[in-house]
C-alpha positions as a Markdown table, in Angstrom:
| # | Residue | x | y | z |
|---|---|---|---|---|
| 1 | Met | 40.8 | 96.7 | 125.8 |
| 2 | Lys | 43.0 | 99.1 | 127.7 |
| 3 | Ser | 46.6 | 100.1 | 127.0 |
| 4 | Tyr | 49.3 | 101.6 | 129.2 |
| 5 | Thr | 52.7 | 103.0 | 128.4 |
| 6 | Phe | 55.8 | 103.0 | 130.6 |
| 7 | Ser | 59.6 | 103.2 | 130.5 |
| 8 | Val | 61.8 | 100.4 | 132.0 |
| 9 | Tyr | 65.4 | 99.7 | 132.5 |
| 10 | Ile | 66.5 | 96.4 | 134.0 |
| 11 | Ser | 70.2 | 95.6 | 133.9 |
| 12 | Tyr | 71.1 | 92.2 | 132.4 |
| 13 | Gln | 72.1 | 90.8 | 135.8 |
| 14 | Ala | 69.0 | 92.0 | 137.5 |
| 15 | Tyr | 66.9 | 90.5 | 134.8 |
| 16 | Leu | 68.7 | 87.1 | 135.2 |
| 17 | Asp | 67.8 | 87.3 | 138.9 |
| 18 | His | 64.2 | 87.9 | 138.0 |
| 19 | Tyr | 64.0 | 85.3 | 135.4 |
| 20 | Ser | 65.8 | 82.6 | 137.4 |
| 21 | Gly | 63.1 | 82.7 | 140.0 |
| 22 | Ala | 64.5 | 85.0 | 142.6 |
| 23 | Ala | 61.7 | 87.3 | 141.7 |
| 24 | Ser | 59.3 | 86.2 | 139.0 |
| 25 | Thr | 57.6 | 89.5 | 138.5 |
| 26 | Val | 58.5 | 93.0 | 137.5 |
| 27 | Leu | 56.8 | 96.0 | 139.0 |
| 28 | Val | 56.4 | 99.0 | 136.6 |
| 29 | Val | 54.7 | 102.4 | 137.0 |
| 30 | Thr | 52.8 | 103.6 | 134.0 |
| 31 | Asp | 52.9 | 107.1 | 132.7 |
| 32 | Ser | 49.6 | 107.7 | 134.4 |
| 33 | Gly | 51.0 | 106.5 | 137.8 |
| 34 | Leu | 49.3 | 103.1 | 137.8 |
| 35 | Lys | 51.5 | 100.3 | 139.3 |
| 36 | Leu | 51.4 | 97.0 | 137.3 |
| 37 | Gln | 53.0 | 93.7 | 138.2 |
| 38 | Leu | 54.1 | 91.8 | 135.1 |
| 39 | Pro | 55.6 | 88.4 | 134.6 |
| 40 | Ala | 59.4 | 88.8 | 134.1 |
| 41 | Ser | 59.2 | 86.1 | 131.4 |
| 42 | Arg | 57.2 | 88.5 | 129.2 |
| 43 | Phe | 60.3 | 90.8 | 128.8 |
| 44 | Arg | 62.5 | 88.0 | 127.6 |
| 45 | Pro | 62.1 | 88.9 | 123.8 |
| 46 | Phe | 63.4 | 92.3 | 124.6 |
| 47 | Leu | 66.5 | 91.2 | 126.5 |
| 48 | Ser | 69.9 | 92.3 | 125.1 |
| 49 | Gln | 73.4 | 92.4 | 126.5 |
| 50 | Leu | 72.5 | 95.6 | 128.3 |
| 51 | Gly | 69.3 | 94.2 | 129.8 |
| 52 | Val | 65.8 | 95.4 | 129.1 |
| 53 | Lys | 65.5 | 99.1 | 128.3 |
| 54 | Gly | 63.0 | 101.3 | 126.5 |
| 55 | Arg | 59.4 | 102.5 | 126.2 |
| 56 | Phe | 56.7 | 99.8 | 126.2 |
| 57 | Arg | 53.0 | 99.5 | 125.7 |
| 58 | Ile | 51.0 | 96.9 | 127.4 |
| 59 | Thr | 47.5 | 96.0 | 126.4 |
| 60 | Val | 45.1 | 94.2 | 128.8 |
| 61 | Asn | 41.8 | 92.5 | 128.0 |
| 62 | Asn | 38.5 | 93.1 | 129.6 |
| 63 | Gln | 39.4 | 90.8 | 132.5 |
| 64 | Asn | 42.6 | 92.9 | 133.0 |
| 65 | Arg | 44.8 | 90.1 | 131.8 |
| 66 | Leu | 47.9 | 90.9 | 129.9 |
| 67 | Asp | 47.2 | 90.6 | 126.1 |
| 68 | Thr | 50.3 | 92.1 | 124.5 |
| 69 | Leu | 53.5 | 93.8 | 125.4 |
| 70 | Glu | 55.4 | 95.7 | 122.8 |
| 71 | Arg | 58.4 | 98.0 | 122.6 |
| 72 | Ile | 57.5 | 101.4 | 121.2 |
| 73 | Gly | 60.7 | 103.2 | 121.6 |
């Protein structure tokens, strides 16, 4: 399994736009410069009144499918 780290800030309103279907994915750039397209719904557990903000680690399986997403800072 591979893991990637990245920082993200999505305002509350922008997240609602993503989650409501206006855009169902979030594009992030990892610390190594790799662009990943992730389902917006995977960020829902991390949503606060300020939106989604912080450092995250994503782990993908051998088929490059998202396994886990966790906040690390």
